[in-house]
Structure formats: C-alpha cells, structure tokens
C-alpha positions in Angstrom: 129.3 89.0 136.1 127.9 89.4 139.7 126.2 92.6 140.8 128.0 95.0 143.1 126.3 95.3 146.4 127.4 98.7 147.5 125.2 98.5 150.6 127.6 96.2 152.4 131.0 97.2 153.6 132.4 93.7 153.9 133.7 92.3 150.7 132.2 89.0 149.5 134.1 85.8 149.9 135.8 85.2 146.5 137.3 81.9 147.3 138.6 79.6 144.5 136.1 77.3 142.7 135.7 73.8 144.0 136.8 70.9 141.7 133.2 70.1 140.6 132.8 73.8 139.6 136.1 73.7 137.7 135.1 70.6 135.7 131.7 72.0 134.8 133.2 75.4 133.8 136.0 73.8 131.8 133.7 71.6 129.8 131.2 74.3 129.0 133.8 77.0 128.2 135.7 74.7 125.9 132.6 74.3 123.8 131.2 77.8 124.0 134.3 79.9 124.6 132.6 82.0 127.4 133.0 82.7 131.0 130.7 81.6 133.9 130.1 82.8 137.4 127.9 82.0 140.4 127.1 84.2 143.3 125.9 82.3 146.4 123.6 84.8 148.2 123.7 82.8 151.5 127.4 82.8 152.0 128.1 85.8 149.7 130.6 83.6 147.9 131.3 84.4 144.3 132.8 81.8 142.0 134.4 82.7 138.7 135.4 80.2 136.1 138.8 80.4 134.5 137.1 81.6 131.3 135.8 84.7 133.1 139.4 85.7 134.0 140.5 85.0 130.4 137.5 86.9 129.1 138.4 90.1 131.0 142.2 89.6 130.8 142.6 89.2 134.6 145.0 87.1 136.6 143.3 84.4 138.5 146.2 84.5 141.1 145.3 88.0 142.0 142.6 87.8 144.7 141.4 91.4 144.0 141.5 91.3 140.2 137.8 90.7 139.7 136.8 93.2 142.4 138.9 95.9 140.8 137.5 95.3 137.3 133.9 95.4 138.6 134.4 98.5 140.7 136.8 100.5 138.6 136.6 99.4 135.0 132.8 99.3 134.5 130.9 102.5 133.8 128.8 103.6 136.7 125.6 103.7 134.8 126.2 100.1 133.7 126.8 99.0 137.3 123.4 100.5 138.2 121.6 98.9 135.3 123.3 95.5 136.1 122.2 95.6 139.7 118.6 96.6 138.7 118.4 93.7 136.2 119.6 91.2 138.8 117.4 92.6 141.6 114.4 92.4 139.3 115.2 88.8 138.5 115.6 87.9 142.1 112.2 89.4 143.0 110.5 87.8 140.0 112.5 84.6 140.1 113.2 85.0 136.4 116.2 85.1 134.0 118.0 88.4 133.2 120.3 90.0 130.7 122.5 93.0 130.9 125.5 94.6 129.1 128.4 96.4 130.7 131.0 98.6 129.0 134.6 99.3 130.0 135.4 102.9 131.0 138.7 102.9 129.2 138.6 103.2 125.3 141.9 101.3 125.3 140.4 98.2 126.9 140.6 95.1 124.7 137.2 94.0 125.9 134.9 97.0 125.6 131.4 95.4 125.9 130.4 92.2 127.8 126.9 90.8 127.6 125.6 88.5 130.4 122.7 86.1 130.4 121.7 84.7 133.7 119.1 83.1 135.9 118.4 82.6 139.6 118.7 79.4 141.7 116.1 78.7 144.3 116.3 76.6 147.4 113.7 74.0 148.7 111.6 76.7 150.2 111.4 78.7 147.0 113.7 81.5 148.1 116.5 82.6 145.8 119.8 81.3 147.1 122.1 82.1 144.2 122.4 83.9 140.9 124.3 82.4 137.9 125.5 84.0 134.7 127.3 83.3 131.5 129.2 86.3 130.0 130.8 86.8 126.6 132.7 89.5 124.8 130.5 91.3 122.2 132.9 94.1 121.5 133.2 93.3 117.8 129.5 92.6 117.5 128.6 95.9 119.1 131.0 97.8 116.9 129.5 96.2 113.8 126.0 97.1 115.1 127.0 100.7 115.7 128.7 100.9 112.3 125.5 99.4 110.6 123.2 101.9 112.5 125.5 104.8 111.5 125.5 103.6 107.9 121.7 103.2 107.9 121.3 106.7 109.3 123.7 108.2 106.8 121.7 106.4 104.0 118.5 107.8 105.3 119.9 111.3 105.3 121.3 110.9 101.8 118.1 109.4 100.5 116.0 112.1 102.0 118.2 114.8 100.5 118.6 113.2 97.1 116.9 114.7 94.1 115.9 111.3 92.9 112.8 109.5 94.0 113.8 106.3 95.9 111.2 103.7 96.6 111.8 100.4 98.4 109.2 97.6 98.0 108.9 94.3 99.7 108.7 91.1 97.7 105.0 91.4 97.3 105.1 95.0 95.9 104.2 96.8 99.1 106.0 100.1 99.7 108.4 100.0 102.7 110.1 103.3 102.2 110.0 106.5 100.0 112.4 109.4 99.9 111.2 112.9 100.3 111.7 113.6 96.6 108.4 111.9 96.0 106.7 114.8 97.6 109.0 117.4 96.1 108.8 116.1 92.5 105.3 114.7 92.2 103.5 116.1 95.3 102.3 112.5 95.9 102.1 110.4 99.0 103.2 106.7 99.2 99.5 105.6 99.3 98.8 107.4 96.0 101.4 105.3 94.1 101.1 102.0 96.1 100.2 98.8 94.2 98.2 99.4 91.0 97.5 103.1 91.8 100.7 103.9 90.1 99.4 103.2 86.6 96.4 105.5 87.1 98.8 108.5 87.3 100.5 107.7 84.0 99.7 109.6 80.8 97.5 107.4 78.6 100.1 107.6 75.7 102.8 106.3 78.0 101.1 103.3 79.7 102.9 100.7 77.6 106.2 102.3 78.5 105.5 102.6 82.2 104.3 99.0 82.3 107.9 97.9 81.6 108.9 98.6 85.2 105.5 97.6 86.7 106.8 94.0 87.0 109.4 92.0 88.9 113.0 92.3 87.6 114.9 89.0 87.2 118.2 88.6 89.2 120.8 91.0 87.7 118.2 92.7 85.5 117.5 96.4 85.4 114.2 97.6 84.1 114.0 101.1 82.7 111.3 103.4 81.4 110.7 107.0 80.6 107.1 108.3 80.9 104.9 111.1 82.0 103.3 111.0 85.4 100.5 113.3 86.7 101.7 115.8 89.2 99.7 116.5 92.3 98.4 119.8 90.9 97.2 118.1 87.6 100.0 118.7 85.0 102.3 116.0 83.7 106.0 115.7 84.3 108.5 113.4 82.7 110.1 110.7 84.8 113.0 108.4 84.0 112.8 105.3 86.2 115.0 102.2 86.8 114.0 99.2 88.8 116.1 96.3 90.2 115.4 93.3 92.4 117.3 92.5 95.5 117.7 88.7 95.8 119.0 86.5 98.6 121.9 84.0 98.0 119.3 81.2 97.5 117.6 83.2 94.7 114.6 84.4 96.8 113.4 87.8 96.0 113.7 90.1 99.1 113.0 93.6 97.9 112.6 95.8 94.8 114.2 99.2 94.6 113.0 101.9 92.2 115.0 105.0 91.5 113.2 107.7 89.4 114.3 111.2 88.4 112.7 114.3 87.1 113.7 114.7 83.4 111.1 117.2 82.2 113.6 119.9 81.4 116.0 117.6 79.5 113.0 116.1 77.6 111.9 119.6 76.7 115.3 120.4 75.4 115.3 117.1 73.4 112.0 118.0 71.9 113.2 121.5 71.1 116.4 120.2 69.5 114.5 117.6 67.5 112.0 120.3 66.4 114.8 122.7 65.3 116.4 119.8 63.4 113.2 119.0 61.6 112.7 122.7 60.8 116.3 122.9 59.4 115.7 119.8 57.3 112.4 121.1 56.0 114.0 124.4 55.2 116.8 122.7 53.3 114.3 120.6 51.3 112.3 123.7 50.6 115.4 125.5 49.4 116.5 122.6 47.2 113.0 122.3 45.7 112.9 126.1 45.0 116.3 126.1 43.3 115.4 123.1 41.2 112.6 125.0 39.6 
C-alpha cells in the first residue's frame, strides 16, 4: 500500500499494470493470496495487482478507487505512521512494515499489514518502493481477544483468595498471585526451588513432598500441610498441583493452586476433639454403671 504524499497537489499516475507485472502478480497472489503494489518514485506511477483490489474490495475499473480508499478509509494516524515507515526505509535503504486500519467499523477489512522494501537504481538511489499487503483482521481480533483474556486472568488471579503459582518446566517461578503475600507474607524468592521445604512444619514434610515433584499428564497432586508465615507462626495450606503438557507430551509448565485452610482445620480438630470427649464420656458412664 503506497504512502500518501500530501506535499504534492498533482495525483500520481495510476496507470494499469503492464503484462509482465500482471503475470508476476497473478503467479504470486495465486500461491500466497495477497496483494502486491509498486510505486515508481521517478514517474510517480503506482501499480496495483488485481489482488490488491480484491483485498480491499475495490473495483479495478474505477480509476479513483484506490485513491479514495487511501485518503478516505484509512485512519489519519495510520497514514502518518505509514509514511514515516516508508520515508525511513527510503533514507536507510531498508525494508519496512506497517499496519493500517479502516475508519469504518463496518468495513469487511479492518486491518491490513504491509511488508515492503526499496528498489535502488544503478547509482544507488531509491527509484521505487514495493510492498505486499494482506488482511490480518481476524488475526488482530484474535490477538486483541487473547490480550483481553490474559488481562482479565491477571485481574482475577490477583484478586483471588487462592495462591496461584506458575512454574516453568524446570521448576522456576514465572508468576505468583498477590495472595502469596496476603496469606503467607512471603515473596516468590522465599519459596522458589527448594526453599519451599524449609518453610514446612517438620511434622508435615512427608505430606508437602507429595507436591514437590512433577505431575504426570492428567495427574493432580494434592497435599495439606502447615507452612511458616512471615511473622513466624504456622498456617494450614491445602495445595493442588498439575502439569501443563504440549500435544507431543512435552512438559511446558506446572501450576500450583493453594488455599488457606487454617480455620477449617481448626474446626475439624475441635469437632474431632469434641467427638473424642463424647466417646470418652460415654465409655466412662458405661464403666460406672457396670460397677
């Protein structure tokens, strides 16, 4: 997609491609399903391939179709960035890349990406710029949706009451949720690698070791143990650990989700103690009555 030179009043010569251009464009576009263009800087002649017209939904028979799209359908800020990219490439005699977006939200092609290069003459001066453009509307929408989902995940993870820890395939921490600080008052460095076991209550080491290993595909490792809080006391943690595997079976990540269960464990202990006392009282009463 050629840059718009707003410094010149005279419109460039947009004559039809010559037969050699048509043959080259047709062959390449058939294989890659893209559109090509060439802007001759000497004659100011711009050649568009048939694929460029198809790409943008323009009528090749309309001599002003491409000019209208460039000047009226593209966002102004994209026109500026496009011209800056091409100008920089001409000065540096290098390749360039830019994206342009359609103004109208109803446009079938909303985002077009162009990769191009410059053509130099015998004396080394740039005599033309060439580009290949393709519709990346769906790709961009998918990227935006993925970024939005990732951002929402980060927000949810940070606000979650559970401690969420993501490891790489060698056990290094890549991410921890804010609950690590809230629940344990610990930093990622304090629980990284084998430091984790140093925070476990001595009586619970065997239990905690259950999740200090690599889960097999489809396997969930669980453990309930006491971990030392940042201020020195112990809190009960219930943890589950799963591996994330690629389709070829290669381990990619390990995710650990842990929750604070001190209150529920205390209630369990109190219930068990009350039950034991009731049993003991019943036995004592039975023994007394038997005398």
